[in-house]
N, C-alpha and C positions, 0 to 999 in steps of 0.2 A: 504494500500500500504506500502510496506517495503521501507527502505531507499535505497536498491539496485535498486528497480524499479524506484524510483524517480530519482536516479542518472542516470540510463539508459535513462529515459525519457528526462532529461535535456541535456544529450549528444546528443540524437537524435534531440532535439530542436535546438541546436547550429549548428549541421550539416545541418538541414533543412534551417536555416536562411542563412547559407553560400550558399547553393544550390539555394535558391530563389533570394537572393540579389547580389550574386557574379557576374553572367553574366551581369546584368544591370550596376553594378558599373564598371566592367572592360571595357565594351563598352563605357560607359560615359567617363572614363579616357582616352581611346584611342582617342576618338573624341576631347577631350580637348587638348591632346598633339599635334594632327594633326593641330588643329586650332592655337595653340601656335607657332608651327613651321611656319605656313603660316603667322602669324602676325609678327614673327621675320624676315622673309624673305622680307615682304613688308613694314616693319616698321610702321604698323598700330597697335596702342596699345589702342584699345577700348575694355572695359570690357564687353559690351553687345554683342559683336560679338560671343563670345563663348556660350552664353546662348541659343540662338535660335537653333543652330544645335544640342546641347545636348538635349534640350527639344524635338526636333523632333525625334532624335534617340531613346531616352528613351521611348517616346510614341509608336514608331513603335515596339520596343522590347516588351513592355507590351501588345500591340495588338497581336503580334505573339505568345508570350509565356504565356499570361495571363490565358488562360483556363487550361494549364498544371499546372501552379502555383496554381490556385484555386483548382484543383483536388488533388494536393499534400497536400495542407492545409486541405482540407476536410477529406482526409484519415488519416492525423495526428490527427485531432480533434476527429474523430470517435474512433481512438485508445485510446485517452485520456479518452473519455467517457466510453469506455468498461472497462478500468482500474479502473475508479472511481466507476463504478457500482459493481465491485467486482470480 
């Protein structure tokens, strides 16, 4: 593998990481902000209140998009193995 191929592969890896992790992180942050607004409005400042809704939403996101994420990772790994083989 040439250095240009390795550079392209690393670029694709970082793009893939953003594509896979980005939606889950964004939804988790939105849920956190909504819970924070609710806590500020009700003046209930309990740290564990944000944990359960985030956990549920992240779990649902992974259930809904997990197969697509796995297929994307499998395609990327197959591409890496093809490049390694020659």
